[in-house]
C-alpha positions in Angstrom: 185.3 104.9 84.2 183.1 102.1 82.9 179.6 102.1 84.3 177.4 99.1 84.4 173.7 98.8 85.4 172.5 95.9 87.4 171.8 93.9 84.3 175.4 94.3 83.1 174.8 96.4 80.0 177.6 98.9 79.1 176.0 102.4 79.4 178.8 104.9 79.1 182.4 105.7 78.2 182.3 105.6 74.4 181.7 103.4 71.4 185.4 102.6 71.3 185.2 100.3 74.2 182.2 98.5 72.9 183.9 98.0 69.5 187.0 96.7 71.3 184.9 94.3 73.3 183.2 93.1 70.1 186.6 92.3 68.6 187.0 89.6 71.2 184.1 87.7 69.8 184.9 84.7 67.6 184.1 85.6 64.0 182.2 82.9 62.2 181.6 82.1 58.6 179.0 79.7 57.2 179.9 78.2 53.8 176.8 77.0 52.0 174.5 79.3 54.0 171.2 78.3 52.4 171.1 74.7 53.6 168.6 73.6 56.3 171.5 72.9 58.6 172.7 76.5 58.0 169.4 77.9 59.2 169.8 75.9 62.4 173.3 77.1 62.8 172.2 80.7 62.4 169.5 80.3 65.0 171.9 78.7 67.5 174.8 81.2 66.9 172.6 84.2 67.3 172.0 83.3 70.9 175.7 82.4 71.5 177.3 85.1 73.6 180.9 84.5 72.4 180.6 84.5 68.6 179.5 86.8 65.8 178.4 85.6 62.4 180.6 87.6 60.0 180.2 85.9 56.6 177.6 83.9 54.7 178.6 82.2 51.5 176.4 80.6 48.9 177.2 78.9 45.7 174.0 79.7 43.8 171.9 82.7 44.9 173.4 86.1 44.4 172.4 89.6 45.6 170.2 88.2 48.4 169.9 88.6 52.1 169.7 85.4 54.2 166.2 86.5 55.3 165.1 86.3 51.7 165.9 82.6 51.7 164.6 82.0 55.2 161.9 84.6 55.9 161.8 83.4 59.6 164.9 85.5 60.0 163.4 88.8 58.7 164.2 91.7 61.0 166.2 89.4 63.2 169.1 88.6 60.9 169.2 90.2 57.5 172.9 89.7 56.6 173.7 89.7 52.8 175.0 86.5 51.3 178.3 86.6 49.4 178.8 84.7 46.2 180.9 81.6 47.0 183.9 80.9 44.8 186.5 78.2 45.4 189.4 80.7 45.3 187.9 83.1 47.8 188.6 83.0 51.5 186.4 85.1 53.8 188.4 87.9 55.6 188.5 88.4 59.3 187.0 85.0 60.1 188.3 82.8 62.9 186.4 79.6 61.9 183.9 78.4 59.4 181.1 75.9 59.3 181.1 74.2 55.9 177.6 73.1 55.0 178.3 72.0 51.4 177.3 68.6 49.9 179.7 65.7 50.0 182.4 65.7 47.2 182.0 69.6 47.1 183.2 70.4 50.6 186.8 69.1 50.1 187.2 71.7 47.2 186.9 74.5 49.7 188.2 73.3 53.1 192.0 73.1 52.3 192.3 76.8 51.6 190.6 77.8 54.8 193.0 75.6 56.8 195.9 77.1 54.9 194.8 80.6 56.1 194.7 79.5 59.7 190.9 79.3 59.9 189.4 76.5 61.9 186.8 74.3 60.2 183.8 72.2 61.2 182.8 70.3 58.1 179.2 69.0 58.1 179.6 66.9 54.9 181.0 63.4 54.8 184.3 64.5 53.1 186.5 64.1 56.1 184.8 61.4 58.2 187.0 58.5 57.0 190.6 57.8 57.8 191.0 55.6 54.7 190.8 57.4 51.3 189.8 54.2 49.6 186.7 53.8 51.8 185.5 57.2 50.9 186.2 56.8 47.2 184.4 53.4 47.1 181.2 54.7 48.7 181.2 58.2 47.2 182.4 57.2 43.7 184.8 60.2 43.4 188.5 60.7 43.9 189.3 62.4 47.2 191.3 65.5 46.5 192.5 66.3 50.0 194.1 63.1 51.5 196.2 65.2 54.0 192.9 66.6 55.4 191.6 63.0 55.9 194.7 62.3 58.1 194.3 65.4 60.3 190.5 65.6 60.6 189.0 64.6 64.0 185.7 62.8 64.0 183.4 65.2 65.9 181.5 63.0 68.3 182.2 64.8 71.6 181.0 61.9 73.8 183.8 59.7 72.4 186.5 62.1 71.0 186.3 65.2 73.2 190.0 65.3 74.1 191.1 65.2 70.4 188.5 67.8 69.4 190.0 70.3 71.9 193.1 70.6 69.8 191.6 70.1 66.3 191.7 72.6 63.4 189.5 70.4 61.3 186.5 68.5 62.7 184.4 66.1 60.6 180.9 66.5 62.0 179.2 63.1 62.1 176.2 62.1 60.1 172.8 62.2 61.7 172.2 58.4 61.6 175.7 57.6 62.8 175.4 60.0 65.7 172.3 58.3 67.0 173.6 54.8 66.3 177.1 55.2 67.7 176.0 57.0 70.9 173.5 54.2 71.4 176.1 51.4 70.9 179.3 52.9 72.4 179.0 51.8 76.0 178.5 48.2 75.0 181.1 48.2 72.2 183.9 49.9 74.2 183.4 47.5 77.1 183.1 44.4 74.9 179.6 43.5 76.1 178.3 42.6 72.6 179.4 40.8 69.5 180.3 43.3 66.8 179.9 41.1 63.7 176.1 41.2 63.4 174.6 44.5 64.6 171.2 45.5 63.2 170.2 49.1 63.0 166.6 49.9 62.0 166.4 53.7 61.7 163.6 56.2 60.9 164.1 59.8 59.9 162.0 62.9 59.1 161.9 64.4 55.6 164.5 67.1 56.4 167.1 64.3 56.5 166.9 64.3 52.7 168.1 67.9 52.5 166.7 71.1 50.9 167.3 70.1 47.3 163.9 69.5 45.6 163.4 65.9 44.6 160.3 63.7 43.8 160.6 61.6 46.9 160.2 64.6 49.2 157.2 66.1 47.5 154.3 66.3 50.0 152.1 64.1 47.9 154.8 61.4 47.8 155.9 61.3 51.4 152.7 62.2 53.3 150.8 59.2 54.8 153.7 57.0 53.9 156.7 55.2 55.3 159.3 53.6 53.2 162.8 52.1 53.4 165.5 53.5 51.1 169.1 52.9 50.1 168.9 49.4 51.6 172.4 47.9 51.8 174.0 50.9 50.1 173.4 53.9 52.4 176.6 55.9 52.8 176.3 56.1 56.6 176.9 52.4 56.8 180.7 52.5 56.4 180.8 55.6 58.7 179.1 53.6 61.5 181.2 50.5 60.9 184.4 52.6 60.8 183.8 54.3 64.2 182.5 51.2 65.9 185.5 49.2 64.7 187.8 52.0 66.0 186.4 52.3 69.5 185.8 48.5 69.8 189.2 47.6 68.5 187.7 44.9 66.3 185.9 44.8 62.9 182.3 45.8 63.2 179.6 44.8 60.7 176.2 46.4 60.7 173.0 45.8 58.8 171.7 49.4 58.5 168.3 50.1 57.0 167.0 53.7 57.0 163.4 54.7 56.6 161.7 57.9 55.7 158.7 58.9 57.8 156.2 61.8 57.2 157.4 64.2 59.8 159.7 67.3 59.5 162.6 66.2 61.7 163.8 63.6 64.2 165.5 60.2 64.1 164.7 57.0 66.0 167.1 54.1 65.8 166.2 50.7 67.1 169.5 48.8 67.4 169.9 45.0 68.0 173.2 43.5 69.2 173.8 40.0 70.6 175.2 40.0 74.2 178.4 38.1 75.0 177.0 37.1 78.4 173.7 37.1 80.3 172.8 40.5 81.8 169.7 42.1 83.2 167.9 45.3 82.3 169.0 46.8 85.6 172.6 46.0 85.0 172.6 47.3 81.5 171.0 50.6 82.6 173.8 51.0 85.2 176.4 50.5 82.4 174.8 53.3 80.3 174.2 55.6 83.2 177.9 55.3 84.3 179.2 55.7 80.8 177.2 58.9 80.1 176.9 60.3 83.7 179.0 63.4 82.8 177.6 64.0 79.3 175.5 67.1 79.1 173.5 66.0 76.0 172.8 62.3 76.7 169.7 61.3 78.6 169.2 57.7 79.7 165.6 56.7 80.3 165.2 54.3 83.2 161.5 55.0 83.9 160.3 52.1 81.7 159.4 54.6 79.0 161.0 54.6 75.6 162.5 57.6 73.6 160.2 59.6 71.4 161.3 62.0 68.7 159.0 64.7 70.1 161.1 64.7 73.3 164.3 65.7 71.5 163.2 67.8 68.5 164.7 71.3 68.5 167.3 70.2 71.2 170.8 68.9 71.1 169.9 65.8 73.3 170.3 62.2 72.5 167.8 60.1 74.4 168.4 56.4 75.0 166.6 53.4 76.5 168.0 49.8 76.6 166.2 46.5 77.0 167.6 42.9 77.0 165.4 40.4 75.2 166.4 36.8 74.5 170.1 37.5 74.8 170.0 40.6 72.7 170.5 44.2 73.7 167.8 46.4 72.1 168.9 50.0 72.2 166.5 52.8 71.3 168.3 56.1 70.5 166.6 59.3 69.4 167.9 62.7 68.2 166.9 65.7 66.2 168.6 65.1 62.8 169.1 68.8 62.3 170.4 69.6 65.8 172.4 66.8 67.5 172.6 65.2 64.1 174.1 68.2 62.4 174.1 71.9 63.5 173.8 71.6 67.3 176.6 69.1 67.4 178.7 71.3 65.1 178.3 74.2 67.6 179.1 71.7 70.4 182.3 70.9 68.6 183.1 74.6 68.1 182.6 75.2 71.8 185.1 72.5 72.6 187.6 73.8 70.0 187.6 77.3 71.5 187.4 76.3 75.2 183.8 77.6 75.7 181.4 75.9 78.0 180.2 73.0 75.9 176.5 73.8 76.5 176.8 77.5 75.4 174.1 78.4 72.9 172.6 74.9 73.1 170.7 75.0 76.4 
């Protein structure tokens, strides 16, 4: 018979039963394993009791272990990386996280879906319902329009029920996650005008990705803050698209991102004109009621404002709201690599497979 010690560790019978138990674990592949978001995924998945990382694919590096790329994983997780080719599909994998750049991801996703593998895509390739919107902003032809029609936007606080039955989830962008969670209670309940929303956002350097570029050199970004992609940031249509969908009217946002000299974290200051007079106390009740059952949203009602230090390395979104001269000012803070990327991706995976949503994340 099976014998267990008080700490529930299998101690006898034979290795057959242990191997049989291990087969029940969800087998995970990470496509584009050398991205910053992939490192975060690995850290989270290693502490997830219901999954096993079975495949790491990379487009560039060959004959390497993942701990060669990320030495922090040495002697903790030394899995070899496989050379990633479009025609290849990892074997014995139940789902994949695709951490490839926009315009590249859609070259790989269809074949995974054809093989019955569930996908959470961390790029922007499946975040839009309209093919024309994607092509206008990303300047390429979308090669998987059928995927656009079936993909579910992976913001659990809004689309949880649809995510449960999804085979392809489009993980939201980091700025849109912070902005949409901040605005959703007011947009859905028609408390604000949607035609003139201002989003002033600050992000750490990791938001620019791992690819080396002049603007992320230490000498360039240290002791400096600057706006970038003003009026042309690709997260603008993503935010407008989802706000229009949940508000059932066209939303227009003026979105300005800034780069600040810290590793990670996002703070959005959002300004929206109220449709009627309302007090700080009333608006706090609205937000508390809306997010009362959400495990990863914290509403600050202690007269303090969100800080990136309070959410870095967590999957939380922290929000505070003020009403000033007829405008709602919403402050929304997340970790761009966790709730803004990998943590939310795992949250989506948990929902897709029926796990406790918080598993691996708390």
